[in-house]
N, C-alpha and C positions, 0 to 999 in steps of 0.2 A: 369211441367217438367217430373214427373214420368209417366203420361199418354202419353206424347210425346215419351218418350223413350220406353215405352211398345209397342206403335204402331210401332215404327221403328224396334224393335226387332222382333215383330210378322211378319211384312212384309218381313224382311230380311230372316227369317226362311222359310217362305212360298215360296219365289222365289230362295232359295238356296244361297243367298248372306251372307257371314259370316264375311267380313272385313268392319268395319264401322269406319270412321274417322271424328272427330268433331273439328271444329275450335271454340274455346271458351276461355273465361278468365280463370285464374287459380282457382278462387273461384267456377266457374261453373264446372270446371273439378272435383273438390272435391265433388260437389253435384251430378255429374253424377256417380261417383264411389259409393257414398252412395246409390243412387237409384238402381244401378246395383246389389249391394250386397243384397239389400232388395228384389230384384226380382229373384235372382239366388242363389243357395245354396253354390256353391264352385267356387269362383272367384280368379284367380291368378292376382297379381298386381305388376307392376314395376313402381315406383314413382321417381320423380326427386330428392327429398331429403329424402333418406332412412337412417335408422340407420344401421350401419355395425359393425361387430366384427373386428375392425380396425387392431388388432394385430394378427389376423389369416391370414394364407396364402390363396390365391385363392383356392388352392387344398383342404386344410382342411375345408374351408367354404363350398365348394360344396359337399365334402364327408359327411358333417353333414346332408345336406338335402337329399343326396342320401340314407342315412340310415333311414330317416323319410318317404321316398317315397316307395310306393308299385308298382310303374310303371315299365315297362320294359326298359325305357330309361336309358342308362348308362351315367355315368359321362363323359366318353371319348367322347361320341356322342355330349353331350352338349358343351364340350370344343371345339370340332371341329366346331360345328355350329357357335359359337360366336368367333372363332379364338382366343382363350385364351392361346394357347400353349406357347407363348413367355414369359408370366409372371405368369405361373401357380404356381410357388413357391415364388412369391413376396407377401409381406404383403399388405393387402387391403389398408391400410393407405397411401401407396406409389403410388397408382394408380391415374390416372386422373379421373375426373368425368365421362368422356365418357367411360373409361375402367370399372369403377365401374358399370355403367349402363349395360354393357355387362355381367358382372358377375351376376347381378340380373336377367338378362334375361336367362342366363344359369341355374340359380336356378329354374326358372319357367319351363324351358324345362325339367329338371329332374323331377319336380313335376307333369308334364304332365296333367294339368287341361284342361278341354274342353272350358273354358271361360277365356279370358285374358284381362286385362285392362292395357294399356301402356300410361303413361303420358309423353309427349314430347319425343318420341323415337328418333327424329332426331335433336332436339335442342342441340347445343353445341357439336355434335358428330364430331370426326375427320374423315378424309377420310377413315381410316381403319375400322371405326365402321359403316359407313352408309350402305355399301353393305351387310355385314352379317345381319344387322338389317332388311333391306327391304326384303332380301331373306328369312329370318326366318318368317316374317309376311306372306309373300306369301305362304310359305310351310304350315303354320298353316291353311290357308284357303283351301289349297289342301287336307288337312287331315280332313276337316270338323269342325275344331275348330272355335269358334267365337272370334274375336279379335276386341276390341274397343280401339281406341287411341284418345287422345286429344292433341291439340296444340294451342298456341296463334297465330301461324304463318300460314296463308293461304297457303303459298308456301310449307311449311313442310307437311301440310295436303295432298296437291296434289301430293307429292312425293310418297305416299303410295298407293298400289294397293287396289281397292275396291270402296266403295261408300263414298261420302264426304258430310258433313253436317255443317251448322252453327247452334249453339244453344246458347240461353241465358235463363234468368229466365222465360220468357214468352212463348217461342216457339222454335221448332226445324224445320229447313227447309233443304231440300236436295239441294246441290249446283249443278250447271251444270257440264257437262263433263269437264275434265281437261283443263282449259283455258290456262295453261302454255305450253301445248304440241300441241295445235291446230296450224297446219301449215298455215291455212287460216286466222289466227288472224291478223288484220291489223297492230298491233303494240304490243309492250310488255305490259303486264298487270301491272299497277302501283298502284292498289287500296290500297295496304297496305304500300305504301311508302309515306313519307311526304317530300316535296321538301324544300330546304333552300339554301340560297346563301352564298358563301364565296368568296369574290372578284369576279372574272369572272367565277368561277365554280358554278355549281348547284350540291349540295349534296342531296342524297336520304337516309332518315333515316327510319328504321323500327320503328313502334310505341313503342315497348318495350325498345328502346334505349333512348327515350325521358323522361326526368324527369318531366318537366312542361313547359308550354307555357306562356309567359308574353307579355302583350300589353303595350307599353310605347311610349308616344309622337307620337301616330298615326301609330306606326310600331309594328309588332308582331315578337317575338323571340322564337326559340326553345332552351331550356336549355338542353344540352347533356354533361354529364360527366364534369361539372364545366366550360363548354364553352357555348357560345350562338351564334345562327345563325339566320339571318333574314329570315322570311318566308312571301311569298306574299299572302298566303291564309288568309281569314278573320277569326276572332275568331268563328263566327257562323259556317263557313265551317269546321274549325278544330274540333269544338265540335261535330258536326254531324258525321264526319268521324271517330273520335277516341272514341266515346262513347262505342262502342262494345269491345274496347280493355281495358276498365276499367278506362277511363279518366273521370274526373268530373269537371264541371265548378264551381269552388269554389268562384269566384268573377268575376265581369264583365271584369276584366283585367287578369284573371288567369284561365288556364285549367291545372289540375294536374293529373299525372299518379298515381292513388291510390295505385298501387303496390309499389310505392316508399315512401309512407307516413308511418311514424312510430308512430305518436301520434297526436290526436286532442287536442289542448291546449286552455284552457279558461283563459283569462287574467282578464276580468271584466265581468259584466253581459251581456254586448253587444259586447264584443271584443273576437274574436276567431282567431286561426290560425292553419295551418297544418304544423307539423314539418317533414321535409324530412329525410330519412335515410342517415346517414353518414355526415350530415351537421348541426352542432350545432347552427350555426347562420342562417341557411336557413329555414325561416318560411314563409309560403305562407298564405296570408290573406284569411279568410273564412267569407263571408258575413253573417250577422245575418239571412237574408231572405233565405239563402240556407242551414241552419243548419237542419231544419226539413226534407228537401229533402234528405240531406246526410244520416240522421238517417234512413229514410224510405228505401232508396236505398240499404244501406249496413247492415241494421238490427241491429243497436246499438243505 
C-alpha cells in the first residue's frame, strides 16, 4: 500500500497532476490517510465523522482556527468559498452533516496547507454543497496544492476533477477516463449497481445500501433497510462484484456487508454468527470454515 501510494504521489508530482481520487472501502481510506501522514509532514484532513465543538457557532469555530493559522487566508474568504454566510451564527450542532462537512472544509481553507485529504467529499451532500466542494477542489489544484480524496462510490470519484484510482490492500490502479461522461459510451455504466426485482419493476441498489444477501430455496435476495428484494445474479457473481466494496461470503447462503456488522458472536466451539448493526435478532451465520479467512482478511 505505502509503496503504491509513494509511486502515485511521485508520478503525479513529476507530471504536474495534483488532484488524486481513490475509490476504496472505508478501512482502506483510513489506511491511505495513515500512509499519507507518514509520507508527508503537514496534512490537512476533512473526515466523514469528525468531532466538533457542537455548542460553538460556525463563526466562533472558524475564528478559533483563524487565530491558530499564520496563513494569509481570511475567515471571510473561507466562508465565501464554502458558502456558509447563511448559517454563520448557527450552532454547529444544528447543522446537517453536509453543512458540517463544509465547515470543516472552511477550516482547512483557513489553515492553508499544501496537502489535503478529503474523505467522501460528495457522499450525502445536498445540492448547495456539491458545487462549492468541487470548485474548491479544482481551485486547490490550480494553486498547486495536492488533494487526495477517497470514496466508496465510483460515481462520486468520477465527479471530481483530476486522476482517478481504485485501491485495495494489495494494489492501486489508475482508472480509465471518466466513463460517466463519455458521449460515445454505448450505454449507461452500471458496474456499481446491483439489480433487483420488485413486481414488474427493476430496482438498482448501490452496494453501500445493501445490508446482506441471502440465498433461500434457490432464489437470492438483497436485504435493504429491513426489506428484501429478489436478485437474478448468482451468489458467486454477487460475491465477485461486491468484494471490493467490503462484502464477505460468511456462509454458502450469505454474503454480508461488513460495514453493517457490529459483532462476531461465538455460541459454541463450532457455532458462530455475525450480528448486524441495529438488529438485535438479525444474526447472520458464519461458517466454521470461513472464520480463519475472516480473521486474516480483517486482521482480528
